[in-house]
C-alpha positions in Angstrom: 5.6 21.8 -29.0 6.0 18.8 -31.2 3.6 18.4 -34.1 2.7 14.8 -34.7 -0.1 12.9 -36.6 -2.3 12.6 -33.5 -2.3 16.3 -32.8 -2.9 17.2 -36.5 -5.8 14.7 -36.6 -7.3 16.2 -33.4 -7.1 19.7 -34.9 -8.7 18.6 -38.1 -11.5 16.9 -36.1 -12.2 20.0 -34.0 -12.3 22.3 -37.0 -14.6 19.9 -38.8 -17.0 19.9 -35.9 -17.0 23.7 -35.8 -17.5 24.2 -39.5 -20.3 21.5 -39.6 -22.0 23.2 -36.7 -22.0 26.6 -38.4 -23.0 25.1 -41.7 -26.0 23.4 -40.2 -26.9 26.6 -38.2 -26.7 28.7 -41.4 -28.6 26.1 -43.5 -31.5 25.8 -41.1 -34.6 27.3 -42.8 -32.9 27.4 -46.1 -33.1 23.8 -47.1 -35.6 21.0 -47.1 -32.9 18.3 -46.4 -30.8 19.4 -43.5 -29.2 15.9 -42.8 -27.8 15.9 -46.4 -26.3 19.3 -45.9 -24.6 18.0 -42.8 -23.3 15.0 -44.6 -21.9 17.1 -47.4 -20.3 19.4 -44.9 -18.6 16.5 -43.1 -17.3 14.9 -46.3 -16.0 18.2 -47.7 -14.2 19.0 -44.5 -12.5 15.6 -44.2 -11.5 15.4 -47.9 -10.5 19.1 -48.5 -11.1 21.5 -45.7 -11.2 24.8 -47.7 -14.1 23.3 -49.8 -16.0 22.8 -46.5 -15.4 26.4 -45.5 -16.7 27.6 -48.9 -19.8 25.4 -48.5 -20.4 27.0 -45.1 -20.1 30.4 -46.7 -22.5 29.4 -49.4 -25.2 28.5 -46.9 -24.6 31.7 -44.9 -25.3 33.8 -48.0 -28.3 31.8 -49.4 -31.7 33.4 -48.8 -34.4 31.8 -46.7 -37.0 29.5 -48.4 -40.3 31.1 -49.1 -43.2 30.0 -46.8 
């Protein structure tokens, strides 16, 4: 299997979608501005992927907002 720029770009795109989905799923009920969380997740994953994974982990460990 030959690795080329197209394949690497597709892999990065799919990983970005997965991480953004889970970040939004974890952040639901924990933030008042969910679109901003999604935007930050996309930006972090496209610029430096491990930062996006850490951001996803941050939202998975954050407690729910009080009602």
